[in-house]
PAZAPA-4460 file (N, C-alpha, C; in steps of 0.05 Angstrom, whole numbers, plus 32768, in hexadecimal, padded with zeros to 4 digits):
% residues 114
    n_x    n_y    n_z   ca_x   ca_y   ca_z    c_x    c_y    c_z   seq   type   mol
   8055   7FF2   8176   8045   7FDC   816B   8044   7FDF   814C     1      M     A
   8049   7FC9   813E   8049   7FCA   8121   802D   7FCF   8116     2      T     A
   802C   7FDB   80FF   8013   7FE1   80F1   8015   7FD4   80D5     3      V     A
   8001   7FC4   80CF   7FFE   7FB8   80B4   7FEB   7FC8   80A4     4      T     A
   7FF4   7FD1   808D   7FE5   7FE3   807B   7FDF   7FD3   8062     5      H     A
   7FC5   7FCC   805E   7FBD   7FBC   8047   7FB0   7FCE   8033     6      V     A
   7FBB   7FCC   801A   7FB1   7FDD   8004   7FA8   7FCC   7FED     7      V     A
   7F8F   7FD0   7FE5   7F83   7FC1   7FCF   7F7C   7FD4   7FB8     8      L     A
   7F83   7FCC   7FA0   7F7E   7FDC   7F88   7F6B   7FCD   7F75     9      F     A
   7F5A   7FDC   7F68   7F4B   7FD3   7F51   7F54   7FE4   7F3A    10      K     A
   7F66   7FD9   7F29   7F6F   7FE8   7F12   7F58   7FEC   7EFE    11      F     A
   7F58   8002   7EF0   7F43   8007   7EDC   7F46   7FF4   7EC5    12      K     A
   7F2F   7FED   7EBA   7F2F   7FDB   7EA3   7F3E   7FE8   7E8C    13      L     A
   7F4D   7FD9   7E7E   7F5C   7FE3   7E67   7F78   7FED   7E6D    14      G     A
   7F80   7FEE   7E87   7F9B   7FF6   7E8D   7FAE   7FE2   7E81    15      I     A
   7FC4   7FEC   7E76   7FD8   7FDB   7E6A   7FE6   7FCA   7E7F    16      L     A
   7FEB   7FB1   7E79   7FF8   7F9F   7E8B   8013   7FAB   7E94    17      V     A
   8021   7FB7   7E82   803B   7FC3   7E89   8038   7FDA   7E9D    18      G     A
   8022   7FE9   7E9B   801D   7FFF   7EAF   8018   7FF3   7ECA    19      H     A
   8007   7FDE   7ECB   8000   7FD2   7EE4   8019   7FC6   7EF2    20      A     A
   802A   7FB8   7EE2   8042   7FAD   7EED   8055   7FC3   7EF8    21      K     A
   8058   7FD8   7EE9   8069   7FEE   7EF2   805E   7FFB   7F0B    22      A     A
   8044   7FFF   7F0D   8039   800B   7F25   803D   7FF9   7F3D    23      L     A
   8039   7FDF   7F39   803E   7FCC   7F4F   805B   7FCC   7F58    24      C     A
   806D   7FCD   7F45   808A   7FCE   7F4C   8090   7FE8   7F5B    25      A     A
   8084   7FFE   7F52   8089   8017   7F5F   807E   8017   7F7C    26      N     A
   8067   800A   7F80   805B   8008   7F9A   806E   7FF8   7FAD    27      F     A
   8077   7FE1   7FA4   8089   7FD1   7FB4   80A3   7FE0   7FB9    28      V     A
   80AC   7FF0   7FA6   80C4   7FFF   7FA8   80C3   8015   7FBD    29      G     A
   80AB   801C   7FC6   80A9   8031   7FDB   80B8   8029   7FF4    30      L     A
   80BB   800F   7FF9   80CA   8007   8011   80E7   8011   8011    31      Q     A
   80F1   8017   7FF9   810D   8021   7FF7   810E   803F   7FF3    32      Y     A
   80F9   804B   7FE8   80FA   8068   7FE3   80EE   8079   7FF9    33      S     A
   80DE   806D   800A   80D2   807C   8020   80E6   807D   8037    34      C     A
   80EF   8096   803E   8103   809A   8052   80FA   80AD   8068    35      L     A
   8102   80A7   8080   80FC   80B9   8097   810A   80D4   8092    36      R     A
   80FC   80EA   8096   8109   8104   8092   811E   810A   80A7    37      P     A
   811C   80FE   80BE   812F   8105   80D4   814A   80F8   80D0    38      T     A
   814B   80DF   80C5   8165   80D2   80C2   816A   80C6   80A6    39      D     A
   8157   80CA   8094   815A   80C1   8078   815C   80A3   8076    40      N     A
   814F   8094   8088   8150   8077   8089   8134   806C   8081    41      R     A
   8135   8054   8075   811B   8047   806E   810B   8041   8087    42      R     A
   80F1   8043   8086   80E0   803E   809D   80CA   802A   8097    43      Y     A
   80C7   8021   807F   80B3   800C   8078   80C1   7FF2   807D    44      I     A
   80B5   7FE1   808E   80C1   7FC7   8094   80C0   7FB4   807C    45      L     A
   80A9   7FB4   806E   80A7   7FA3   8056   808E   7FAA   8046    46      S     A
   808F   7FA4   802C   8078   7FA6   801B   8078   7F8D   800A    47      I     A
   8061   7F80   8008   805D   7F6A   7FF6   8042   7F6D   7FE9    48      K     A
   803F   7F61   7FD1   8026   7F64   7FC4   8025   7F54   7FAA    49      G     A
   800E   7F55   7F9C   800B   7F48   7F83   7FEF   7F49   7F79    50      G     A
   7FEB   7F3C   7F62   7FD0   7F3B   7F55   7FBE   7F27   7F64    51      I     A
   7FA5   7F2D   7F65   7F91   7F1C   7F72   7F91   7F01   7F64    52      N     A
   7F91   7EEC   7F74   7F8E   7ED1   7F69   7F7C   7EBF   7F7A    53      N     A
   7F6A   7ECC   7F89   7F58   7EBE   7F9B   7F43   7EAF   7F8B    54      S     A
   7F3F   7E95   7F91   7F2A   7E86   7F84   7F0E   7E8B   7F90    55      P     A
   7F0C   7E9B   7FA5   7EF2   7E9E   7FB3   7EDF   7EB0   7FA4    56      E     A
   7EE9   7EC2   7F93   7ED7   7ED4   7F85   7ECB   7EEA   7F95    57      G     A
   7ED8   7EF1   7FAB   7ECE   7F06   7FBD   7EDD   7F20   7FBC    58      L     A
   7EEE   7F24   7FA7   7EFF   7F3B   7FA6   7EF1   7F55   7F9D    59      Q     A
   7ED8   7F53   7F94   7EC9   7F6B   7F8D   7ED8   7F7D   7F7A    60      D     A
   7EE6   7F71   7F67   7EF4   7F80   7F52   7F10   7F88   7F59    61      G     A
   7F18   7F84   7F72   7F34   7F8A   7F7A   7F47   7F79   7F6A    62      I     A
   7F5B   7F85   7F5E   7F6E   7F77   7F4C   7F89   7F71   7F59    63      T     A
   7F91   7F83   7F6C   7FAC   7F80   7F78   7FAB   7F87   7F96    64      H     A
   7FBC   7F7A   7FA5   7FBD   7F7F   7FC2   7FDA   7F82   7FCB    65      G     A
   7FDD   7F92   7FDF   7FF8   7F98   7FEB   7FF6   7F99   8009    66      F     A
   800B   7F90   8016   800D   7F91   8033   8027   7FA0   803A    67      V     A
   8023   7FB6   8049   803A   7FC7   8051   803C   7FC5   806F    68      V     A
   8054   7FC1   807A   8057   7FBF   8097   8069   7FD6   80A0    69      E     A
   805F   7FE3   80B6   806D   7FF9   80C3   8073   7FF1   80DF    70      F     A
   8088   7FFC   80EA   8090   7FF6   8106   807D   8005   811A    71      A     A
   8071   801A   8111   8060   802A   8123   804A   8039   8114    72      S     A
   8037   8042   8123   8021   8053   8117   802D   806D   810E    73      A     A
   8042   8077   811B   804E   8090   8113   805B   808E   80F8    74      E     A
   8068   8077   80F3   8074   8073   80D8   805E   8071   80C3    75      D     A
   8048   8063   80C9   8032   8061   80B6   8026   807C   80B0    76      R     A
   8023   808C   80C5   8017   80A6   80C2   8028   80B8   80B1    77      D     A
   8043   80B7   80B5   8055   80C7   80A4   8052   80BE   8087    78      Y     A
   8052   80A4   8082   804F   8099   8067   8035   80A3   805A    79      Y     A
   801F   80A1   8068   8005   80A9   805D   8003   80C7   8059    80      V     A
   800C   80D6   806C   8007   80F3   806B   801D   8105   805F    81      D     A
   8036   80FB   8060   804C   810E   8059   8061   8103   8046    82      K     A
   8065   80EA   8045   807C   80DF   8036   807A   80E7   8018    83      D     A
   808E   80F6   800E   808D   80FF   7FF2   808E   80E8   7FDE    84      P     A
   809B   80D2   7FE3   809B   80BB   7FD1   8080   80AE   7FCF    85      S     A
   8073   80AC   7FE6   8058   80A0   7FE6   8044   80B3   7FD8    86      H     A
   8047   80CD   7FDD   8035   80E0   7FD0   8039   80DF   7FB1    87      K     A
   8052   80DC   7FA8   8057   80DB   7F8B   804B   80C1   7F80    88      A     A
   804C   80AB   7F8F   8040   8092   7F86   8022   8095   7F83    89      F     A
   8015   80A1   7F97   7FF8   80A5   7F96   7FF0   80B5   7F7E    90      V     A
   8000   80CA   7F78   7FFA   80DA   7F61   7FFD   80CA   7F47    91      K     A
   8011   80B8   7F47   8016   80A8   7F2E   8000   8095   7F27    92      S     A
   7FF0   808D   7F3A   7FDB   807A   7F34   7FC0   8087   7F2D    93      I     A
   7FBF   80A2   7F2F   7FA6   80B0   7F28   7F9E   80A9   7F0B    94      E     A
   7F85   80A3   7F08   7F7B   809C   7EED   7F7F   807F   7EE5    95      G     A
   7F8F   8070   7EF4   7F94   8054   7EEE   7F87   8041   7F00    96      L     A
   7F7F   804B   7F18   7F73   803A   7F2C   7F56   8043   7F30    97      V     A
   7F44   8030   7F2F   7F27   8036   7F32   7F1F   8037   7F4F    98      E     A
   7F2C   8026   7F5F   7F24   8024   7F7B   7F3D   801D   7F8C    99      K     A
   7F3E   802A   7FA4   7F53   8023   7FB7   7F46   801E   7FD2   100      V     A
   7F4D   8008   7FDF   7F44   8002   7FFA   7F5C   7FFF   800B   101      V     A
   7F5B   800C   8022   7F72   800B   8035   7F67   8003   8051   102      V     A
   7F74   7FF0   805D   7F6D   7FE7   8078   7F87   7FE5   8088   103      V     A
   7F89   7FF2   809F   7FA0   7FF0   80B0   7F98   7FE2   80CA   104      D     A
   7FAB   7FD2   80D5   7FA6   7FC5   80EE   7FC0   7FBF   80FD   105      F     A
   7FBE   7FBC   8117   7FD4   7FB2   8128   7FCC   7F97   8131   106      S     A
   7FDE   7F84   812F   7FDA   7F68   8136   7FCD   7F65   8151   107      E     A
   7FB7   7F57   8153   7FAA   7F50   816C   7F99   7F66   8178   108      G     A
   7F97   7F7D   816B   7F86   7F92   8175   7F6B   7F90   8167   109      V     A
   7F56   7F89   8175   7F3C   7F84   8169   7F27   7F98   8172   110      Y     A
   7F2E   7FAA   8184   7F1C   7FBE   818D   7F2C   7FD6   8197   111      S     A
   7F22   7FEE   8192   7F2F   8006   819C   7F22   8011   81B5   112      N     A
   7F0E   8002   81C0   7F01   800B   81D8   7F05   7FF6   81EE   113      S     A
   7F08   7FFF   8206   7F0C   7FED   821D   7EF4   7FEB   822E   114      I     A
***
């Protein structure tokens, strides 16, 4: 079952536009640099994202959003816990991001209890 991984950033005030653009490009680029250790193949199905442009005013300071799709929870778990490219990206945003919100879900699953 696919897993959708939603990542929301609130960049710190004063971050240079060039830094924000580079970080966003690096995030989207993870779909090419994150490889399975067993076969050295890409395992992220897709990444898309961009700057907030919602007219609702409910973003609570969030400036950028990304959606990452994985084929399985196992792929997501490897990405979050072990992937060296992802770990390097997380380290690269230290000091530049004020807030990170992450929500994962599988389509149509609305409860984990039966």
